C-alpha positions as a Markdown table, in Angstrom:
| # | Residue | x | y | z |
|---|---|---|---|---|
| 1 | Met | 88.6 | 158.7 | 61.5 |
| 2 | Glu | 90.9 | 157.1 | 59.0 |
| 3 | Gln | 91.8 | 153.5 | 59.8 |
| 4 | Pro | 95.4 | 152.1 | 59.6 |
| 5 | His | 96.2 | 150.7 | 56.2 |
| 6 | Asp | 96.2 | 147.1 | 57.5 |
| 7 | Tyr | 93.1 | 147.5 | 59.7 |
| 8 | Tyr | 90.8 | 145.2 | 57.7 |
| 9 | Glu | 93.6 | 142.7 | 57.2 |
| 10 | Arg | 94.3 | 142.4 | 61.0 |
| 11 | Lys | 90.5 | 142.1 | 61.7 |
| 12 | Arg | 90.4 | 138.9 | 59.7 |
| 13 | Met | 93.4 | 137.4 | 61.6 |
| 14 | Pro | 92.8 | 135.1 | 64.6 |
| 15 | Leu | 93.2 | 136.6 | 68.1 |
| 16 | Arg | 96.6 | 135.9 | 69.6 |
| 17 | Val | 96.8 | 135.7 | 73.4 |
| 18 | Thr | 100.1 | 135.6 | 75.1 |
| 19 | Ile | 100.3 | 134.1 | 78.6 |
| 20 | Asn | 102.7 | 135.8 | 81.0 |
| 21 | Ala | 105.9 | 133.9 | 81.3 |
| 22 | Pro | 109.6 | 134.6 | 81.7 |
| 23 | Lys | 110.9 | 136.4 | 78.5 |
| 24 | Arg | 107.4 | 135.9 | 77.0 |
| 25 | Leu | 108.5 | 132.6 | 75.4 |
| 26 | Leu | 105.1 | 130.9 | 75.9 |
| 27 | Ser | 102.2 | 131.9 | 73.6 |
| 28 | Leu | 98.9 | 130.3 | 72.8 |
| 29 | Thr | 96.7 | 131.0 | 69.7 |
| 30 | Val | 93.0 | 130.3 | 70.2 |
| 31 | Thr | 90.3 | 130.3 | 67.5 |
| 32 | Gln | 86.7 | 129.2 | 67.4 |
| 33 | Ser | 87.7 | 126.1 | 65.5 |
| 34 | Gln | 90.4 | 125.0 | 68.0 |
| 35 | Ser | 89.9 | 123.2 | 71.3 |
| 36 | Leu | 91.7 | 123.9 | 74.5 |
| 37 | Pro | 95.2 | 122.6 | 74.9 |
| 38 | Phe | 95.4 | 118.8 | 75.4 |
| 39 | Leu | 97.9 | 117.0 | 77.6 |
| 40 | Pro | 98.4 | 113.3 | 76.9 |
| 41 | Asp | 97.8 | 110.8 | 79.8 |
| 42 | Glu | 101.5 | 110.0 | 80.0 |
| 43 | Leu | 102.4 | 113.6 | 80.6 |
| 44 | Ile | 99.6 | 114.1 | 83.2 |
| 45 | Arg | 100.9 | 111.0 | 85.0 |
| 46 | Glu | 104.5 | 112.4 | 85.1 |
| 47 | Ile | 103.2 | 115.7 | 86.5 |
| 48 | Leu | 101.2 | 114.1 | 89.2 |
| 49 | Leu | 104.1 | 111.9 | 90.2 |
| 50 | Arg | 105.9 | 115.1 | 91.2 |
| 51 | Leu | 103.3 | 116.3 | 93.7 |
| 52 | Pro | 103.1 | 115.6 | 97.4 |
| 53 | Ala | 100.9 | 112.8 | 98.6 |
| 54 | Arg | 98.5 | 115.0 | 100.5 |
| 55 | Ser | 97.9 | 117.2 | 97.4 |
| 56 | Leu | 97.2 | 114.1 | 95.3 |
| 57 | Leu | 94.5 | 113.0 | 97.8 |
| 58 | Arg | 92.6 | 116.2 | 97.0 |
| 59 | Leu | 93.2 | 115.9 | 93.2 |
| 60 | Arg | 91.4 | 112.6 | 93.1 |
| 61 | Arg | 88.2 | 114.7 | 93.0 |
| 62 | Val | 89.1 | 116.4 | 89.7 |
| 63 | Cys | 87.7 | 113.6 | 87.5 |
| 64 | Ser | 87.2 | 109.9 | 87.4 |
| 65 | Ser | 90.3 | 109.2 | 85.4 |
| 66 | Trp | 92.5 | 111.0 | 87.9 |
| 67 | Lys | 90.8 | 109.2 | 90.8 |
| 68 | Ser | 91.5 | 105.9 | 89.1 |
| 69 | Leu | 95.1 | 106.7 | 88.4 |
| 70 | Ile | 96.0 | 108.1 | 91.8 |
| 71 | Ser | 94.2 | 105.3 | 93.6 |
| 72 | Ser | 96.1 | 102.5 | 91.7 |
| 73 | Ser | 98.7 | 100.5 | 93.6 |
| 74 | Gln | 101.3 | 100.9 | 90.9 |
| 75 | Phe | 101.0 | 104.7 | 90.9 |
| 76 | Ala | 101.4 | 104.7 | 94.7 |
| 77 | Lys | 104.6 | 102.7 | 94.4 |
| 78 | Asp | 106.0 | 104.8 | 91.6 |
| 79 | His | 105.1 | 108.0 | 93.5 |
| 80 | Leu | 106.9 | 106.9 | 96.6 |
| 81 | Gln | 109.9 | 105.8 | 94.7 |
| 82 | His | 110.1 | 109.1 | 92.7 |
| 83 | Ser | 109.5 | 111.4 | 95.7 |
| 84 | Thr | 112.0 | 109.8 | 98.0 |
| 85 | Ala | 114.7 | 109.4 | 95.3 |
| 86 | Ala | 114.4 | 112.7 | 93.5 |
| 87 | Asp | 113.4 | 115.0 | 96.5 |
| 88 | Pro | 112.9 | 113.4 | 99.9 |
| 89 | Ser | 111.3 | 116.6 | 101.3 |
| 90 | Leu | 108.5 | 116.2 | 98.7 |
| 91 | Ser | 107.3 | 113.0 | 100.3 |
| 92 | Gly | 106.7 | 114.9 | 103.6 |
| 93 | Pro | 109.0 | 113.1 | 106.0 |
| 94 | Arg | 107.6 | 113.0 | 109.5 |
| 95 | Val | 108.7 | 111.7 | 112.9 |
| 96 | Ala | 106.4 | 109.2 | 114.6 |
| 97 | Tyr | 106.8 | 108.2 | 118.2 |
| 98 | His | 105.1 | 106.4 | 121.0 |
| 99 | His | 103.9 | 108.9 | 123.6 |
| 100 | Phe | 104.6 | 107.5 | 127.1 |
| 101 | Cys | 102.6 | 110.2 | 128.9 |
| 102 | His | 99.4 | 109.6 | 127.0 |
| 103 | Tyr | 97.5 | 106.7 | 125.5 |
| 104 | Gly | 98.4 | 106.5 | 121.9 |
| 105 | Phe | 101.2 | 108.2 | 119.9 |
| 106 | Gly | 102.0 | 111.3 | 118.0 |
| 107 | Asp | 104.0 | 112.8 | 115.1 |
| 108 | Phe | 105.4 | 116.0 | 113.7 |
| 109 | Ser | 106.7 | 117.4 | 110.5 |
| 110 | Leu | 110.5 | 117.2 | 109.9 |
| 111 | Arg | 110.3 | 120.1 | 107.4 |
| 112 | Ser | 108.7 | 122.4 | 110.0 |
| 113 | Leu | 111.2 | 121.4 | 112.6 |
| 114 | Ile | 114.2 | 122.3 | 110.4 |
| 115 | Glu | 113.0 | 125.2 | 108.4 |
| 116 | Asn | 111.5 | 126.9 | 111.5 |
| 117 | Ser | 113.8 | 125.7 | 114.2 |
| 118 | Ser | 113.5 | 129.0 | 116.1 |
| 119 | Lys | 109.7 | 128.5 | 116.6 |
| 120 | Pro | 108.1 | 125.6 | 118.4 |
| 121 | Thr | 107.0 | 122.8 | 116.1 |
| 122 | Glu | 103.4 | 121.7 | 116.5 |
| 123 | Val | 103.1 | 118.0 | 117.6 |
| 124 | Val | 100.1 | 116.0 | 116.5 |
| 125 | Leu | 98.8 | 113.8 | 119.3 |
| 126 | Phe | 96.6 | 110.7 | 118.6 |
| 127 | Glu | 94.3 | 109.2 | 121.2 |
| 128 | Glu | 92.8 | 105.8 | 121.1 |
| 129 | Arg | 91.0 | 103.6 | 123.6 |
| 130 | Arg | 93.7 | 101.0 | 123.2 |
| 131 | Asn | 97.3 | 101.9 | 123.9 |
| 132 | Tyr | 98.8 | 101.8 | 120.5 |
| 133 | Lys | 102.6 | 101.8 | 120.2 |
| 134 | Val | 104.6 | 102.5 | 117.0 |
| 135 | Ile | 107.0 | 99.6 | 116.5 |
| 136 | Gly | 108.1 | 100.1 | 112.9 |
| 137 | Ser | 107.6 | 102.1 | 109.7 |
| 138 | Cys | 108.1 | 101.3 | 106.0 |
| 139 | Asn | 106.8 | 102.8 | 102.7 |
| 140 | Gly | 104.6 | 105.3 | 104.6 |
| 141 | Leu | 103.0 | 102.6 | 106.7 |
| 142 | Leu | 103.2 | 102.5 | 110.5 |
| 143 | Cys | 103.2 | 99.1 | 112.3 |
| 144 | Leu | 101.1 | 99.6 | 115.5 |
| 145 | Leu | 101.2 | 97.3 | 118.5 |
| 146 | Phe | 98.4 | 97.1 | 121.0 |
| 147 | Asn | 96.7 | 94.7 | 123.5 |
| 148 | Asp | 93.4 | 93.4 | 122.3 |
| 149 | Ala | 91.0 | 93.3 | 125.3 |
| 150 | Gly | 94.1 | 93.3 | 127.5 |
| 151 | Ile | 94.9 | 89.7 | 126.6 |
| 152 | Asn | 96.4 | 89.2 | 123.2 |
| 153 | Thr | 99.2 | 91.3 | 121.7 |
| 154 | Cys | 98.1 | 92.4 | 118.2 |
| 155 | Val | 99.5 | 94.5 | 115.4 |
| 156 | Arg | 97.9 | 96.6 | 112.7 |
| 157 | Leu | 99.3 | 98.6 | 109.7 |
| 158 | Trp | 98.1 | 102.2 | 109.3 |
| 159 | Asn | 98.8 | 104.8 | 106.7 |
| 160 | Pro | 98.5 | 108.2 | 108.5 |
| 161 | Cys | 98.3 | 110.1 | 105.2 |
| 162 | Thr | 95.4 | 108.2 | 103.7 |
| 163 | Gly | 93.9 | 107.2 | 107.0 |
| 164 | Leu | 93.6 | 103.5 | 106.0 |
| 165 | Leu | 93.9 | 100.9 | 108.8 |
| 166 | Thr | 94.2 | 97.2 | 108.4 |
| 167 | Thr | 91.4 | 95.0 | 109.8 |
| 168 | Pro | 91.4 | 92.4 | 111.2 |
| 169 | Ser | 94.5 | 92.7 | 113.3 |
| 170 | Val | 97.2 | 90.1 | 113.5 |
| 171 | Glu | 97.4 | 88.3 | 116.9 |
| 172 | Cys | 101.0 | 87.6 | 118.0 |
| 173 | Gly | 100.9 | 86.4 | 121.6 |
| 174 | Asp | 103.3 | 87.9 | 124.0 |
| 175 | Phe | 106.2 | 90.0 | 122.8 |
| 176 | Leu | 109.7 | 90.3 | 123.9 |
| 177 | Ser | 111.9 | 93.4 | 123.1 |
| 178 | Asp | 113.4 | 91.9 | 119.9 |
| 179 | Arg | 111.4 | 92.7 | 116.8 |
| 180 | Gly | 111.6 | 94.3 | 113.4 |
| 181 | Phe | 109.2 | 95.4 | 110.6 |
| 182 | Gly | 110.1 | 95.5 | 106.9 |
| 183 | Tyr | 109.1 | 94.9 | 103.3 |
| 184 | Asp | 109.8 | 91.9 | 101.0 |
| 185 | His | 109.8 | 93.7 | 97.6 |
| 186 | Val | 110.3 | 90.5 | 95.7 |
| 187 | Asn | 107.0 | 89.0 | 96.9 |
| 188 | Asp | 105.3 | 92.3 | 97.7 |
| 189 | Lys | 104.8 | 91.3 | 101.3 |
| 190 | Tyr | 105.1 | 93.2 | 104.6 |
| 191 | Lys | 106.6 | 91.1 | 107.4 |
| 192 | Leu | 107.1 | 91.4 | 111.1 |
| 193 | Val | 109.8 | 89.4 | 112.9 |
| 194 | Val | 109.4 | 88.9 | 116.7 |
| 195 | Ile | 110.4 | 86.7 | 119.6 |
| 196 | Val | 107.3 | 85.3 | 121.2 |
| 197 | Lys | 107.1 | 84.0 | 124.7 |
| 198 | Gln | 104.6 | 81.2 | 125.3 |
| 199 | Arg | 104.6 | 78.8 | 128.2 |
| 200 | Arg | 108.2 | 79.8 | 129.2 |
| 201 | Lys | 109.4 | 79.0 | 125.7 |
| 202 | Tyr | 110.9 | 81.5 | 123.3 |
| 203 | Thr | 110.2 | 81.2 | 119.6 |
| 204 | Thr | 111.3 | 83.4 | 116.7 |
| 205 | Arg | 108.4 | 84.0 | 114.3 |
| 206 | Ile | 107.8 | 85.8 | 111.0 |
| 207 | Tyr | 104.3 | 87.2 | 110.5 |
| 208 | Thr | 103.2 | 88.1 | 106.9 |
| 209 | Phe | 100.5 | 90.7 | 106.4 |
| 210 | Cys | 98.1 | 89.7 | 103.6 |
| 211 | Ser | 94.4 | 88.8 | 103.1 |
| 212 | Asn | 95.0 | 85.7 | 105.1 |
| 213 | Pro | 97.8 | 86.7 | 107.6 |
| 214 | Ser | 100.3 | 83.9 | 108.1 |
| 215 | Lys | 102.9 | 83.1 | 110.7 |
| 216 | Arg | 105.7 | 80.6 | 110.9 |
| 217 | Ala | 108.5 | 79.8 | 113.3 |
| 218 | Ile | 112.1 | 79.9 | 112.1 |
| 219 | Gln | 114.9 | 78.0 | 113.7 |
| 220 | Gly | 118.6 | 78.8 | 114.3 |
| 221 | Ile | 118.2 | 82.5 | 114.8 |
| 222 | Pro | 120.6 | 83.6 | 117.6 |
| 223 | Phe | 118.4 | 86.4 | 119.0 |
| 224 | Arg | 119.6 | 85.7 | 122.6 |
| 225 | Ser | 122.8 | 87.5 | 121.8 |
| 226 | Ile | 121.3 | 90.6 | 120.3 |
| 227 | Asn | 122.8 | 93.8 | 121.7 |
| 228 | Gly | 121.1 | 97.1 | 122.3 |
| 229 | Asp | 117.3 | 97.9 | 122.3 |
| 230 | Gly | 116.4 | 94.9 | 120.1 |
| 231 | Lys | 114.7 | 96.9 | 117.4 |
| 232 | Gly | 115.5 | 95.6 | 113.9 |
| 233 | Val | 116.5 | 98.2 | 111.4 |
| 234 | Phe | 115.0 | 97.9 | 107.9 |
| 235 | Val | 117.2 | 99.0 | 105.0 |
| 236 | Pro | 115.2 | 100.0 | 101.9 |
| 237 | Gly | 115.9 | 98.1 | 98.7 |
| 238 | Thr | 117.7 | 95.2 | 100.5 |
| 239 | Ala | 114.7 | 93.4 | 102.1 |
| 240 | Thr | 116.7 | 93.0 | 105.2 |
| 241 | Leu | 116.3 | 93.6 | 109.0 |
| 242 | Asn | 119.4 | 94.3 | 110.9 |
| 243 | Trp | 120.5 | 94.0 | 114.5 |
| 244 | Ile | 123.8 | 94.2 | 116.4 |
| 245 | Arg | 124.9 | 90.8 | 117.8 |
| 246 | Arg | 127.7 | 90.3 | 120.3 |
| 247 | Asp | 129.9 | 87.3 | 119.6 |
| 248 | Ala | 132.2 | 86.0 | 122.3 |
| 249 | Ile | 135.1 | 85.6 | 119.9 |
| 250 | Leu | 134.5 | 88.1 | 117.0 |
| 251 | Gly | 133.0 | 90.9 | 119.1 |
| 252 | Cys | 130.0 | 92.8 | 117.7 |
| 253 | Leu | 128.7 | 92.0 | 114.2 |
| 254 | Val | 125.7 | 93.0 | 112.1 |
| 255 | Phe | 123.1 | 90.3 | 112.2 |
| 256 | Ser | 121.1 | 90.5 | 108.9 |
| 257 | Leu | 117.8 | 88.7 | 108.3 |
| 258 | Asp | 116.7 | 88.3 | 104.7 |
| 259 | Leu | 113.0 | 88.8 | 104.5 |
| 260 | Val | 112.8 | 87.1 | 101.0 |
| 261 | Lys | 114.6 | 83.9 | 101.8 |
| 262 | Glu | 114.0 | 84.1 | 105.6 |
| 263 | Thr | 117.6 | 83.3 | 106.2 |
| 264 | Phe | 120.3 | 85.2 | 108.1 |
| 265 | Ser | 123.9 | 86.3 | 107.6 |
| 266 | Glu | 126.5 | 88.3 | 109.4 |
| 267 | Phe | 129.2 | 90.9 | 108.6 |
| 268 | Ser | 131.6 | 93.1 | 110.5 |
| 269 | Leu | 131.2 | 96.6 | 111.9 |
| 270 | Pro | 133.9 | 99.3 | 111.5 |
| 271 | Leu | 136.5 | 99.7 | 114.2 |
| 272 | Asn | 135.3 | 96.4 | 115.8 |
| 273 | Asp | 138.0 | 95.5 | 118.3 |
| 274 | Pro | 136.8 | 92.9 | 120.9 |
| 275 | Asp | 139.6 | 93.9 | 123.3 |
| 276 | Asp | 138.6 | 97.6 | 123.3 |
| 277 | Lys | 135.8 | 98.1 | 125.8 |
| 278 | Thr | 135.4 | 101.8 | 125.3 |
| 279 | Tyr | 133.1 | 101.5 | 122.3 |
| 280 | Ile | 129.7 | 101.6 | 124.0 |
| 281 | Phe | 126.0 | 102.2 | 123.3 |
| 282 | Leu | 126.2 | 100.7 | 119.8 |
| 283 | Arg | 123.2 | 101.4 | 117.6 |
| 284 | Leu | 122.1 | 100.8 | 114.0 |
| 285 | Cys | 120.0 | 103.2 | 111.9 |
| 286 | Val | 119.3 | 104.2 | 108.3 |
| 287 | Leu | 120.7 | 107.4 | 106.8 |
| 288 | Arg | 120.3 | 108.3 | 103.1 |
| 289 | Asn | 118.8 | 104.8 | 102.6 |
| 290 | Cys | 122.0 | 103.2 | 103.7 |
| 291 | Leu | 122.7 | 101.2 | 106.9 |
| 292 | Ala | 124.4 | 103.4 | 109.4 |
| 293 | Tyr | 126.2 | 102.7 | 112.7 |
| 294 | Cys | 126.6 | 104.9 | 115.7 |
| 295 | Phe | 128.6 | 104.4 | 118.9 |
| 296 | Asn | 130.0 | 106.4 | 121.8 |
| 297 | His | 133.8 | 106.5 | 122.4 |
| 298 | Glu | 134.8 | 108.4 | 125.5 |
| 299 | Thr | 133.9 | 112.0 | 124.7 |
| 300 | His | 132.5 | 111.7 | 121.2 |
| 301 | Trp | 129.9 | 109.9 | 119.1 |
| 302 | Phe | 131.0 | 108.4 | 115.8 |
| 303 | Val | 128.6 | 107.8 | 112.9 |
| 304 | Trp | 129.5 | 105.5 | 110.0 |
| 305 | Val | 127.6 | 104.8 | 106.8 |
| 306 | Met | 127.7 | 101.6 | 104.8 |
| 307 | Lys | 127.8 | 102.8 | 101.1 |
| 308 | Glu | 127.3 | 99.3 | 99.7 |
| 309 | Tyr | 125.1 | 97.0 | 101.8 |
| 310 | Gly | 126.8 | 93.9 | 103.2 |
| 311 | Val | 130.3 | 95.0 | 102.1 |
| 312 | Pro | 132.3 | 95.8 | 105.2 |
| 313 | Lys | 135.0 | 97.7 | 103.1 |
| 314 | Ser | 132.3 | 100.2 | 102.2 |
| 315 | Trp | 131.9 | 101.5 | 105.7 |
| 316 | Thr | 132.6 | 105.3 | 105.6 |
| 317 | Lys | 133.0 | 107.6 | 108.5 |
| 318 | Leu | 130.2 | 110.3 | 108.3 |
| 319 | Ala | 130.7 | 112.4 | 111.4 |
| 320 | Ile | 132.4 | 112.7 | 114.8 |
| 321 | Ile | 130.0 | 114.5 | 117.2 |
| 322 | Pro | 131.2 | 115.9 | 120.5 |
| 323 | Cys | 129.2 | 115.1 | 123.6 |
| 324 | His | 127.4 | 118.4 | 124.1 |
| 325 | Pro | 126.6 | 119.4 | 127.7 |
| 326 | Arg | 122.9 | 119.3 | 126.9 |
| 327 | Leu | 123.1 | 115.7 | 125.7 |
| 328 | Ser | 123.6 | 112.5 | 127.6 |
| 329 | Asn | 126.7 | 110.6 | 126.8 |
| 330 | Tyr | 124.8 | 107.4 | 126.4 |
| 331 | Cys | 121.6 | 108.4 | 124.6 |
| 332 | Phe | 122.0 | 109.6 | 121.0 |
| 333 | Arg | 120.3 | 108.1 | 118.0 |
| 334 | Pro | 120.6 | 109.5 | 114.4 |
| 335 | Leu | 117.3 | 109.6 | 112.6 |
| 336 | Tyr | 117.7 | 111.4 | 109.2 |
| 337 | Ile | 119.9 | 113.6 | 107.1 |
| 338 | Trp | 118.1 | 116.7 | 105.8 |
| 339 | Gly | 119.6 | 118.1 | 102.6 |
| 340 | Asn | 123.4 | 117.6 | 102.6 |
| 341 | Asn | 124.4 | 118.7 | 106.0 |
| 342 | Ile | 121.8 | 118.5 | 108.8 |
| 343 | Leu | 121.8 | 115.4 | 110.9 |
| 344 | Val | 118.6 | 114.9 | 112.8 |
| 345 | Ala | 118.9 | 112.8 | 116.0 |
| 346 | Val | 117.0 | 112.1 | 119.2 |
| 347 | Ala | 118.6 | 112.3 | 122.6 |
| 348 | Leu | 117.6 | 111.7 | 126.2 |
| 349 | Thr | 114.8 | 113.7 | 127.8 |
| 350 | Ser | 112.9 | 114.0 | 124.5 |
| 351 | Lys | 115.5 | 116.3 | 122.9 |
| 352 | Ile | 115.5 | 116.5 | 119.1 |
| 353 | Val | 119.0 | 117.5 | 118.0 |
| 354 | Leu | 120.0 | 119.2 | 114.7 |
| 355 | Phe | 123.8 | 118.8 | 114.1 |
| 356 | Asn | 125.4 | 120.7 | 111.2 |
| 357 | Leu | 127.8 | 118.3 | 109.5 |
| 358 | Asp | 129.7 | 121.2 | 107.9 |
| 359 | Asn | 130.4 | 123.5 | 110.8 |
| 360 | Gly | 129.8 | 121.2 | 113.8 |
| 361 | Ser | 127.1 | 123.4 | 115.4 |
| 362 | Phe | 124.1 | 122.2 | 117.4 |
| 363 | Glu | 120.5 | 123.3 | 117.5 |
| 364 | Phe | 117.8 | 122.1 | 119.9 |
| 365 | Pro | 114.4 | 122.9 | 118.4 |
| 366 | Val | 111.3 | 123.0 | 120.7 |
| 367 | Leu | 108.3 | 120.7 | 120.3 |
| 368 | Lys | 104.9 | 121.9 | 121.4 |
| 369 | Pro | 103.6 | 120.2 | 123.5 |
| 370 | Thr | 106.9 | 118.5 | 124.7 |
| 371 | Pro | 106.4 | 114.8 | 124.2 |
| 372 | Ser | 108.0 | 111.9 | 126.1 |
| 373 | Ile | 109.7 | 110.4 | 123.1 |
| 374 | Arg | 112.4 | 108.1 | 124.5 |
| 375 | Trp | 113.4 | 105.5 | 121.9 |
| 376 | Ser | 110.3 | 104.5 | 120.0 |
| 377 | Val | 110.9 | 106.9 | 117.2 |
| 378 | Phe | 110.6 | 106.3 | 113.5 |
| 379 | Ile | 110.9 | 108.4 | 110.3 |
| 380 | Tyr | 108.2 | 107.8 | 107.8 |
| 381 | His | 107.4 | 109.4 | 104.4 |
| 382 | Glu | 103.9 | 110.3 | 103.6 |
| 383 | Ser | 102.7 | 108.1 | 100.8 |
| 384 | Leu | 99.7 | 106.7 | 99.0 |
| 385 | Val | 100.6 | 103.1 | 99.6 |
| 386 | Ser | 97.7 | 101.1 | 101.0 |
| 387 | Pro | 98.0 | 98.5 | 103.7 |
| 388 | Pro | 98.1 | 95.0 | 102.1 |
| 389 | Tyr | 94.7 | 93.6 | 103.0 |
| 390 | Pro | 91.2 | 94.7 | 103.9 |
| 391 | Val | 91.3 | 98.2 | 105.3 |
| 392 | Leu | 88.8 | 100.7 | 106.8 |
| 393 | Pro | 89.1 | 104.5 | 106.9 |
| 394 | Ile | 90.1 | 106.0 | 110.2 |
| 395 | Ser | 87.2 | 106.9 | 112.5 |
| 396 | Ser | 86.5 | 107.9 | 116.1 |
| 397 | Ser | 86.2 | 104.3 | 117.0 |
| 398 | Gln | 89.7 | 103.6 | 115.9 |
| 399 | Ile | 92.2 | 106.4 | 116.2 |
| 400 | Gln | 91.0 | 109.9 | 116.9 |
| 401 | Leu | 93.0 | 112.9 | 115.8 |
| 402 | Ile | 92.7 | 115.4 | 118.7 |
| 403 | Lys | 95.1 | 118.0 | 117.5 |
| 404 | Arg | 96.5 | 119.0 | 114.1 |
């Protein structure tokens, strides 16, 4: 059979392989003298920064260089910052809570709750010989409170994604209700602020988590006038813990504690009229990384967001939420805004509420099993951040995962 006129010419040409891609724009020419495509380390790092934390844990096994990169503290910080800033859903936001009906605590996926609201969301229950209680979250770390041998109140930091738990624990004495957990990004320190009761005396203390945990008393903090549940709200990027304080003359104010300088300041709330007694059940929270304020006024809940931290003029009304028949008029706490229009909140009797900011509709997704959530509820983002001093992997002697 006669060959095409260019047969021998084409036989000497290298093989051209085209990889399937939209509009066939991507092609690759491979010859015996060429090596496989090479990606520079900088590009590999940028690609890995865009993957979820749990995927990166598996990718550490690819090679030693990837393991070294993914395990570095700087990569963990950059990954957390990128994932929460560019796409919060990438960092796997989850809801952690103290389980009053069981020893230990549990959590569940926020993505599953919202994207499959018509189906029951699976709840992860953790069981431990001590009664751990979640009292704060920051950068993917949970601050856990427990009683050591039933005598001393202690705290530990735990990363649920990596399974690393701090050891030893920090002994804090006896707690009162007022406390807050946050991150001093200037000194790269995690700090816990509590009121400690010892021998009928009340002392405000700051505990710093490090290789040699430290504590010191601070004076002049007016915690006796704190309003609400006493849980300090940490605002990312500001290194501050925030409470609502009631003043006899000025009414209710935001009491802000700077974790870097360990000093406090105050600023006003929106619609703060000391003569108007109808603004009740005041609560602070964090929405879109901004300080937020929620209160009940007769038949509605009002939610405000502070666009510029510490500047009262930047308070902006986010939503007016009617008191739904399935909600209690005095128990409503915003947790998170998913996308641009879904406000996630927790209400009485363990109800998780999804409120559409655009059309004002409600959804009440089901959790399985139904937990007793109450008010010890925290949003955390799955991250690679390690607790700040000697850690050990999770094991059956610490916290046992009984359902996933």
